[in-house]
Backbone as ProteinMPNN parsed JSONL, in Angstrom:
{"seq_chain_A": "MDNVRAFLPLSAADLVGAKGYLVRGNCAFYPSDDHHPGVVTQGAALTITSAARYDFGSPGMQHWEVYAK", "coords_chain_A": {"N_chain_A": [[-0.104, -15.837, -4.49], [-2.656, -13.863, -5.474], [-4.272, -11.536, -5.122], [-4.36, -8.832, -2.769], [-5.609, -7.47, 0.206], [-5.049, -4.896, 2.242], [-5.075, -3.501, 5.498], [-4.593, -0.417, 6.844], [-3.642, 1.886, 9.413], [-5.314, 5.03, 9.592], [-3.649, 7.107, 10.177], [-1.236, 6.335, 9.126], [-0.469, 7.178, 6.564], [-1.119, 9.506, 3.873], [-3.085, 8.393, 1.518], [-4.499, 9.15, -0.711], [-5.219, 8.852, -4.043], [-3.167, 7.029, -4.404], [-0.38, 5.512, -5.952], [1.653, 2.875, -6.834], [3.511, 0.347, -5.144], [2.936, -2.529, -3.077], [5.051, -4.088, -0.881], [6.243, -7.179, 0.13], [7.777, -8.188, 3.108], [11.096, -7.068, 4.07], [12.021, -3.954, 2.774], [14.533, -2.89, 0.811], [15.187, -0.344, -0.067], [14.735, 3.222, -0.248], [11.598, 4.797, -0.622], [10.62, 6.55, -3.592], [9.645, 8.95, -6.122], [9.716, 7.535, -8.471], [9.505, 4.098, -9.533], [11.197, 1.175, -8.273], [12.876, -0.931, -10.208], [14.127, -3.396, -9.555], [12.872, -4.477, -7.271], [10.284, -4.875, -8.216], [10.633, -6.851, -10.167], [11.402, -9.008, -8.647], [9.226, -10.337, -7.735], [8.203, -9.867, -5.278], [6.647, -7.704, -5.016], [3.504, -6.074, -5.275], [1.164, -4.431, -7.368], [-0.504, -1.491, -6.472], [-3.946, -1.17, -6.685], [-6.172, 0.199, -5.767], [-7.154, 2.506, -3.163], [-9.016, 2.968, -0.329], [-10.517, 5.278, 1.833], [-11.549, 5.071, 5.127], [-12.901, 6.943, 7.246], [-14.687, 7.246, 9.335], [-16.51, 6.823, 12.461], [-14.997, 5.819, 15.616], [-11.704, 7.129, 16.435], [-9.876, 5.003, 16.707], [-10.82, 3.108, 14.966], [-10.646, 4.106, 12.421], [-9.358, 3.832, 9.153], [-7.353, 2.826, 6.279], [-8.17, 0.972, 3.382], [-6.359, -0.936, 1.336], [-5.952, -2.162, -1.864], [-4.295, -4.543, -3.839], [-2.614, -6.149, -6.603]], "CA_chain_A": [[-0.982, -14.829, -3.992], [-3.135, -13.075, -6.606], [-4.781, -10.247, -4.67], [-4.135, -8.524, -1.362], [-6.338, -6.353, 0.808], [-4.307, -4.509, 3.445], [-5.714, -2.5, 6.343], [-3.569, 0.434, 7.439], [-4.208, 2.979, 10.207], [-5.481, 6.266, 8.836], [-2.494, 7.961, 10.476], [-0.027, 5.784, 8.497], [-0.085, 7.959, 5.384], [-2.21, 10.034, 3.066], [-3.036, 7.512, 0.354], [-5.398, 9.618, -1.764], [-4.606, 8.722, -5.364], [-1.923, 6.257, -4.273], [0.12, 4.689, -7.052], [2.913, 2.286, -6.41], [3.592, -1.075, -4.871], [3.033, -3.095, -1.739], [6.184, -5.004, -0.896], [6.236, -8.135, 1.235], [9.084, -8.326, 3.738], [11.911, -5.863, 4.196], [12.247, -3.22, 1.538], [15.919, -2.446, 0.947], [15.419, 0.96, -0.676], [13.833, 4.277, 0.2], [10.638, 5.099, -1.683], [10.77, 7.802, -4.326], [8.564, 9.145, -7.092], [9.786, 6.505, -9.512], [9.559, 2.757, -8.966], [12.496, 0.499, -8.244], [12.644, -2.127, -11.036], [14.626, -4.614, -8.927], [11.848, -5.022, -6.376], [9.141, -5.303, -9.031], [10.948, -8.087, -10.875], [11.646, -10.092, -7.693], [7.969, -11.0, -7.422], [7.826, -9.531, -3.909], [5.856, -6.477, -5.058], [2.19, -6.085, -5.912], [0.764, -3.098, -7.792], [-1.698, -0.958, -5.807], [-5.025, -0.913, -7.631], [-7.047, 1.21, -5.18], [-7.046, 2.768, -1.731], [-10.255, 3.572, 0.148], [-10.388, 5.892, 3.16], [-12.673, 4.838, 6.039], [-12.596, 7.89, 8.313], [-15.842, 7.415, 10.203], [-16.419, 6.063, 13.709], [-13.989, 6.251, 16.586], [-10.36, 7.235, 15.851], [-9.219, 3.704, 16.694], [-11.359, 2.28, 13.883], [-10.417, 4.752, 11.129], [-8.305, 3.103, 8.451], [-7.292, 2.712, 4.815], [-8.177, -0.354, 2.785], [-5.534, -0.861, 0.126], [-6.047, -3.37, -2.688], [-3.17, -4.686, -4.773], [-2.475, -7.452, -7.265]], "C_chain_A": [[-1.364, -13.929, -5.162], [-3.524, -11.653, -6.211], [-4.527, -10.083, -3.184], [-5.035, -7.367, -0.973], [-5.65, -6.068, 2.129], [-5.067, -3.413, 4.175], [-4.612, -1.721, 7.05], [-4.236, 1.513, 8.284], [-4.287, 4.254, 9.372], [-4.27, 7.179, 9.02], [-1.214, 7.495, 9.767], [0.451, 6.64, 7.336], [-1.332, 8.567, 4.767], [-2.157, 9.289, 1.739], [-3.99, 7.919, -0.759], [-4.659, 9.567, -3.099], [-3.309, 7.931, -5.359], [-1.628, 5.452, -5.53], [1.434, 4.123, -6.573], [2.766, 0.819, -6.129], [3.469, -1.36, -3.385], [4.127, -4.145, -1.811], [6.111, -5.894, 0.334], [7.652, -8.266, 1.788], [9.8, -6.999, 3.853], [12.153, -5.244, 2.836], [13.602, -2.532, 1.661], [16.2, -1.125, 0.249], [14.418, 1.955, -0.113], [12.886, 4.636, -0.929], [10.928, 6.453, -2.328], [9.621, 7.912, -5.322], [8.578, 8.113, -8.212], [9.933, 5.132, -8.858], [10.972, 2.197, -9.047], [12.349, -0.816, -8.992], [13.114, -3.428, -10.398], [13.593, -5.264, -8.03], [10.685, -5.576, -7.183], [9.425, -6.634, -9.701], [11.227, -9.251, -9.942], [10.375, -10.855, -7.357], [7.495, -10.722, -6.017], [6.917, -8.309, -3.866], [4.543, -6.704, -5.79], [1.816, -4.652, -6.238], [-0.513, -2.681, -7.072], [-2.737, -0.641, -6.871], [-6.011, 0.114, -7.091], [-6.766, 1.346, -3.693], [-8.302, 3.508, -1.311], [-10.069, 4.063, 1.578], [-11.672, 5.656, 3.947], [-12.406, 5.678, 7.279], [-13.787, 8.188, 9.21], [-15.677, 6.56, 11.452], [-15.33, 6.601, 14.612], [-12.609, 6.295, 15.932], [-9.626, 5.89, 15.778], [-9.687, 2.784, 15.573], [-11.11, 2.871, 12.497], [-9.213, 4.123, 10.446], [-8.383, 3.305, 6.94], [-7.446, 1.243, 4.448], [-7.455, -0.233, 1.454], [-5.62, -2.208, -0.593], [-4.875, -3.387, -3.665], [-3.216, -6.058, -5.41], [-1.239, -7.471, -8.119]], "O_chain_A": [[-0.499, -13.303, -5.774], [-3.153, -10.689, -6.88], [-4.483, -11.058, -2.434], [-5.2, -6.408, -1.727], [-5.664, -6.902, 3.034], [-5.631, -2.513, 3.554], [-3.797, -2.299, 7.769], [-5.297, 2.012, 7.908], [-3.416, 4.514, 8.542], [-3.913, 7.934, 8.115], [-0.205, 8.199, 9.808], [1.656, 6.807, 7.146], [-2.455, 8.189, 5.099], [-1.268, 9.538, 0.925], [-4.264, 7.124, -1.659], [-3.598, 10.172, -3.254], [-2.448, 8.139, -6.213], [-2.508, 4.801, -6.094], [2.239, 4.832, -5.97], [1.995, 0.121, -6.788], [3.846, -0.543, -2.545], [4.125, -4.993, -2.703], [5.936, -5.407, 1.451], [8.61, -8.434, 1.033], [9.188, -5.936, 3.747], [12.456, -5.941, 1.867], [13.788, -1.679, 2.529], [17.364, -0.813, -0.006], [13.381, 1.572, 0.43], [13.314, 4.769, -2.076], [11.42, 7.375, -1.678], [8.733, 7.06, -5.354], [7.546, 7.854, -8.83], [10.438, 5.031, -7.74], [11.817, 2.69, -9.794], [11.747, -1.747, -8.458], [12.541, -4.479, -10.681], [13.456, -6.487, -8.033], [10.158, -6.641, -6.86], [8.529, -7.472, -9.793], [11.284, -10.391, -10.401], [10.445, -11.924, -6.75], [6.485, -11.28, -5.59], [6.463, -7.917, -2.791], [4.479, -7.424, -6.787], [2.119, -3.745, -5.463], [-1.493, -3.426, -7.06], [-2.453, 0.065, -7.838], [-6.63, 0.834, -7.873], [-6.223, 0.446, -3.053], [-8.622, 4.558, -1.869], [-9.532, 3.35, 2.425], [-12.759, 6.003, 3.485], [-11.78, 5.219, 8.235], [-13.878, 9.275, 9.782], [-14.816, 5.681, 11.504], [-14.809, 7.696, 14.4], [-12.367, 5.569, 14.968], [-8.83, 5.677, 14.863], [-9.025, 1.793, 15.264], [-11.341, 2.195, 11.495], [-8.176, 3.904, 11.072], [-9.339, 3.87, 6.409], [-6.91, 0.37, 5.131], [-7.894, 0.489, 0.559], [-5.388, -3.259, 0.005], [-4.518, -2.359, -4.241], [-3.771, -7.005, -4.853], [-0.947, -8.481, -8.759]]}, "name": "protein", "num_of_chains": 1, "seq": "MDNVRAFLPLSAADLVGAKGYLVRGNCAFYPSDDHHPGVVTQGAALTITSAARYDFGSPGMQHWEVYAK"}
């Protein structure tokens, strides 16, 4: 898997200026300001490259589009 586009509900988080990782599967640590090198080296993590806020339309359609690779 080279690239991922994830759709998250707008209510999931405030992702303005998001930096970090998307992790596939269960994440065995609590997120913090610094990254967890073990997850990154397992190949289960992708680096977030951008997050776009789509806050128009009905509340049920508002979402984030998060891109990672």
